[in-house]
N, C-alpha and C positions, 0 to 999 in steps of 0.2 A: 657374578649372574645380577646380585642386585643395583653393581655402579653401574650396566652394560643395560638391563630396566631404566633407572635412572637418566642414562640420558640417549633415553629412544623417546620412552613416555615421558616423563616426569619424577617427580616423586608426590605426590599419591595414589597415581594407579603406585608404584612402586612398596609403596606400603601397604595397599590395602589388598596389593598381590601376598604379597610375605606372609601378611592375619593371615588371607581364604588358604595360606599350604601351609600354615601353624596348627589351625584347627582343622584340616581334611586331615591333615599325618596326625595326630590325638586323636580323632577322633577314630581315625581305620589299628591305631592303638587300642579303642575300648571294644572294640568290636573286635578286636582278634585272640583279646582279655575275656569280654565275653561265650566267642564259641567256645572257648578252650575251658572255662566253666563247666555250657553245659553238655561238654565230646567228654565231660567228666561223670554226670547227672548220668549222660544216655550210659558209657559204660556201667555203672552200679546198677541198675534197673533194671541192663541187662543180663546180669547177674543176678542179678534177683528171678528173674522169672524164669530162670534156666535152672537154678538151685530149683523152685517151685514142680516144673517140671520135671527134673529130676528125681527130686522130693513123692511122687505121683509114681514115676515108672518104676521105682527103688521097692515101691510100698503097695501096688499095685493090687495084689491079694486082701492086702488087711486095709485101703479104701474102698475096695468092695465089697467089703466086709461091712463094713458099716458105716457104705452109702457119703466116702465122706471125696467120694469124685466133682465131683460137682460147687463143693467145696475149693475143693487144687486150683482146678479148674477160672474158677470166680477171679482165683486168686492172681493167679497167669495172667487170666486175660485182663484185669487192672492194670497190672503193670505193662500191658503192651501198652496201652493204650494210653498210660505212662508218658513209655519209649515212645509210639509215633509222635506226640506231643513231641519231645524236644526234641526227635528225627525233626523237626517242621521248624520251627524254630534259631534250630541248627539252620538250615539246610536254610534260610532267609538272611541269614549274616553271614553263609557261605556268597549269597549273592551278590550283600552290602560288599561284602571286604573285596568278591571279585574288580567289581565294578568300582573299589574304585585304587587297584593297581590300571583299568583304561583312565580314569580325572588321572590321577596323580603322574609330575611327571618322571 
C-alpha cells in the first residue's frame, strides 16, 4: 500500500499518511484501554450501590428504629452520582472510539 501511495503522490505525503495512521491507531488503543478501565470502575461502584440498598432492605426495621435510613440512602445516592459520572465519561470515550472506526481504513 505504501508503495502505491509513493508512486501516486510522492514521498512526503506518503510519510505523512503513515505517521497519521500510526498516531490514530495508537490513540484508538489508548481510548479502548481507558474505556475498559472506566467500565471496570463503573461496575465496582454499581456493586457498591447495590450493596448499600441491599443492606438497607435487609435491615429496614433496625434502620428505621435508629433513624439510619437517610444515612444509607445518602451512601447509595453518592454511589449513584459516581456511577453516573463514570457512565458519562465512558459514553464520551465510546463516541470517540466509534469515530475512529469511521476515520481509519
